[in-house]
C-alpha positions as CSV (number, residue, x, y, z in Angstrom):
1,X,33.9,116.6,-78.1
2,X,37.3,114.9,-78.0
3,X,38.4,112.0,-75.9
4,X,40.3,113.3,-72.9
5,X,38.3,116.5,-72.5
6,X,36.8,117.4,-69.1
7,X,33.3,116.4,-70.3
8,X,34.6,113.0,-71.3
9,X,36.3,112.6,-67.9
10,X,33.1,113.4,-66.2
11,X,31.4,110.5,-67.9
12,X,29.3,112.5,-70.3
13,X,30.9,110.9,-73.3
14,X,31.8,107.3,-73.4
15,X,34.2,105.7,-75.9
16,X,33.6,108.1,-78.8
17,X,36.2,109.6,-81.1
18,X,35.3,112.4,-83.4
19,X,37.6,112.9,-86.4
20,X,37.0,115.2,-89.3
21,X,36.0,113.5,-92.5
22,X,39.0,114.9,-94.4
23,X,41.6,113.6,-92.0
24,X,43.6,110.6,-93.3
25,X,43.0,108.7,-90.0
26,X,39.3,108.6,-90.3
27,X,37.7,105.5,-88.8
28,X,35.8,103.2,-91.1
29,X,32.5,101.6,-90.4
30,X,32.1,98.0,-89.5
31,X,30.6,97.2,-92.9
32,X,33.6,98.7,-94.7
33,X,36.0,96.7,-92.4
34,X,34.0,93.5,-93.1
35,X,34.2,94.0,-96.8
36,X,37.9,95.1,-96.9
37,X,39.2,92.3,-94.7
38,X,38.7,89.5,-97.4
39,X,40.3,91.6,-100.0
40,X,43.4,92.3,-97.9
41,X,43.6,88.6,-96.8
42,X,43.4,87.5,-100.5
43,X,46.3,89.8,-101.4
44,X,48.9,87.7,-99.6
45,X,48.7,84.5,-101.5
46,X,48.0,86.5,-104.7
47,X,51.3,88.3,-104.2
48,X,53.1,84.9,-103.9
49,X,51.4,83.8,-107.2
50,X,52.7,87.0,-108.9
51,X,56.2,86.3,-107.6
52,X,56.1,82.8,-108.9
53,X,55.0,84.1,-112.3
54,X,57.9,86.6,-112.2
55,X,60.4,83.8,-111.5
56,X,58.8,81.8,-114.4
57,X,59.4,84.8,-116.7
58,X,63.0,85.3,-115.6
59,X,64.0,81.7,-116.0
60,X,62.4,81.6,-119.4
61,X,64.4,84.6,-120.5
62,X,67.6,83.1,-119.1
63,X,67.3,79.9,-120.9
64,X,65.1,76.9,-121.3
65,X,64.5,75.4,-117.8
66,X,63.7,71.7,-117.3
67,X,60.1,70.9,-117.8
68,X,59.8,69.6,-114.2
69,X,60.8,73.0,-112.7
70,X,58.5,74.8,-115.1
71,X,55.6,72.6,-114.1
72,X,56.4,73.0,-110.4
73,X,56.4,76.8,-110.7
74,X,53.1,76.8,-112.6
75,X,51.6,74.4,-110.0
76,X,52.7,76.7,-107.2
77,X,51.2,79.7,-109.0
78,X,47.9,77.9,-109.5
79,X,47.8,76.7,-105.9
80,X,48.4,80.3,-104.6
81,X,45.7,81.7,-106.8
82,X,43.2,79.0,-105.6
83,X,44.3,79.8,-102.0
84,X,43.6,83.4,-102.6
85,X,40.1,82.7,-103.9
86,X,39.4,80.4,-101.0
87,X,40.6,82.8,-98.3
88,X,38.6,85.6,-100.0
89,X,35.4,83.6,-99.8
90,X,36.2,82.4,-96.3
91,X,36.3,86.1,-95.3
92,X,32.9,86.6,-96.7
93,X,31.4,83.3,-95.3
94,X,33.4,82.6,-92.1
95,X,31.0,79.7,-91.1
96,X,32.2,77.6,-94.0
97,X,35.1,75.7,-92.6
98,X,35.8,73.9,-95.9
99,X,37.0,77.1,-97.3
100,X,39.5,77.5,-94.5
101,X,40.7,73.9,-95.1
102,X,41.0,74.5,-98.8
103,X,43.0,77.7,-98.2
104,X,45.5,75.8,-96.0
105,X,45.8,72.9,-98.5
106,X,46.3,75.1,-101.5
107,X,48.7,77.4,-99.6
108,X,50.9,74.6,-98.5
109,X,50.8,73.0,-101.9
110,X,52.0,76.3,-103.4
111,X,54.8,76.5,-100.8
112,X,56.0,73.0,-101.4
113,X,55.9,73.2,-105.2
114,X,57.7,76.5,-105.1
115,X,60.4,75.1,-102.8
116,X,60.7,72.0,-105.1
117,X,61.1,74.3,-108.1
118,X,63.8,76.3,-106.4
119,X,65.7,73.1,-105.5
120,X,65.4,71.8,-109.0
121,X,66.6,75.1,-110.4
122,X,69.6,75.1,-108.1
123,X,70.5,71.4,-108.8
124,X,69.8,71.5,-112.5
125,X,70.3,75.1,-113.8
126,X,68.8,75.9,-117.2
């Protein structure tokens, strides 16, 4: 039966949604959600690490950048990757608050080093 039907209105069915298995809007189970959430959360800092590596590749092609800006970009990449791992494991073990603290520290380190690299590249272009 479907939500909104007369039987559901009469109280015979409570809070159930039936969707065919082939439908793209199928609801996933709690176990699938619990396992997918850490992967999705780890994608965000991982994407920033990939963007840092793309910038590193572009500035290497354009010319030889100063060593300080190269190290700042690589430090940002490493910090974002470590943040990605920390938030992944925090999603699996939410009682471990040290993982959440590590995620925040690594993420802010990655942001600050990326910002410093951008400022260095603007002030001293390759």
